[in-house]
N, C-alpha and C positions, 0 to 999 in steps of 0.2 A: 616440753620445749616447743615452741612451735619453729615449724616450718619457715625458713626466710623465702619471702617472696620473691616472685618473677621481676625484676627490674626490666622497664619497658625503656624504651627510650623516650626522651626527653621531648618537650613541646619544639624546641628550635631545631632537631633532627627531620620533625615533621611538619617544620613551618614552610610556609610559600617564600619566605623572606631569606631562608638559611644561606643559598648561595650567596646573597647579597652581603649579608655577615661576615660569612667566610672572605669574602672580598675586600670589606674593610677591616678584618683583621689581619690579611695579606699586608694593606697599606701601612698598616704599624704607624698609624701617625693620628690615630684619635682616641682619646677616653673611652672609655664604658660608656660614661653618660653621654657623650657626642655619639656614641656609636647607637644607642638607645633611641637617641633623639631622632638620627637619621632614619633608623629601621621604622619608627611609629611615623615620620614622616611618609615614607615613602611606602607605605603598606598601613593605611588608617583604620582598615577594615581586620586586622589580624591583632590579636591579644600579643602584645609584644611586654613581658616582664624583664625588668634589668636583673633580678637573680637569676633567672631561666638564662639569658645571653651570659651571666656571668660565670653559671655550671657548664656551659657549653664552652665558653672561653677556657677556664680550667682544664676540661677534658683533652680540648687539643693540645695547649701547652704541654699537658701530661704526655700524651702520645709524642711531640716535637722531642721533647726532653729524653724520653727513652729512644729514637731515632739518632737523636746527636750522638748520646752515649755509645751506640753500636757504631757511627761512622768516626768518632772518635776512636774506638777500639779497634775499627779498621784500617786507620791512619796509621796508628803506631803500631799495628803488625806490618805494615807496608814498610814503615821506616828499619823496624828491628830486622826485619828478614830480606829484603831487596826484592831482587828479582824471584824468590822462591814466595812472594807474599801473597801471588793471587789465589795458590791453593788453600794457604792458611785463611786468608780469608774467607775465600768461600765454604772452607770448613765452618769458620768460627760462625756465617750468617747461616748455615742451616743448624747450627749448635741454637743459634737463638731463635730461630723456626720452630726447633723441638721444643724449646724455653716457652717459650710464646704460645704453644698448642698446647702442652703441658697444663700452662696456667689456665686456659682456654677448656680444656677438659675438665678439672679440678673446680671451676667455676659452675659446669654446667652440672658437674656430677652433686653440688651442694644445691641445686634448685630442684624442687620438685616437678617442674613442669615444663623439664625437658622433654625439646621435639627431635623427633628422629633426624630431621635435616640438620637441626646444629650439630648431631653427633656426626652425622657423616661429613658434614663440612670440615670438622674438626680432624677427623681422620684422612680425609684426602688432604689435608695441609699438612698432616703430619707424613703423611707416603710422600710427598713432593719432597717437604726437607730430608728427608732419607734418601730418595731419589737423587737429589739434587747434591748430597754427598757421593753417592755411590758413583754418580758420572763424572765427577771430580776426578775422583781417584780412577776411574777409566781413563779419563783424558788424560793425565799424568802420566799413566804408565804406556800410552801409546806414542804420546810425547818422548820419555824416555826411550822408550824400543826403536822411534823414529830416530833419535838423536845419536844412540849407540851403532845402528846400521850405519848411519852416514860416518861416522868416525871409522868404523871397522873397513868401510869403501875406500876411505880416503886412506888409511894405513897402508891397505893391501897394492892401491895402487902405488904408492911411496915405495912399499917392498918389491914390486913389479920394475918400477926405474931402477931402483937399487939392484937389482938381481940383473938385469940387462946390462946395466953401465956398468958390474964388475964383473961380468963373465962367469955368476955363479950358475953351478949347475942344478936341474930341477930338484934332485935330490936333498941340497943345500938350502934351496927355497921351500921347499915344501916343511924340512925342519924348522926353518924362520917362523915361516906361515903360524907351524903348529906351537912354537915355545912363544912368539912373540903376541899373536894376535889371536892362539887360542882355535884356529880353524884348521881342518884338514884337508 
């Protein structure tokens, strides 16, 4: 069994006309033949192949499609969960990053010429994705704690007002705080 060769970036990735081609793709008003003709006219010294431009366009479309799927998933979560969607969306995004990183690591593992820098980059992406999940959970806990504290302060103030207006004893007020607010 022969080992798979490391795929290198295509000519378009390394070409001087790459930015111009991407601009034409964003315009979304030209056919592939028209874009090829424009690139050839603007970069006469460069080797421009229609098939190379087509492969590059296909890879961009694949990536765009994956991003669109993630965006659609995020919108569905937002519509379904309303105000709590932020946490769910960030969790989904972190999970997507872990999935993407796992896919990348598996591809790197299948490649016999893996560079240490590629592995380090994949590891850093995974670490960042997991860190974002942890931070999201920490932020949510802090928000919940702050909301709980604010609610307790509001309820305590209302209870103090009630105690003063009804002329209740300190012992009764302390008993109410303990039973209603859970504080002593």
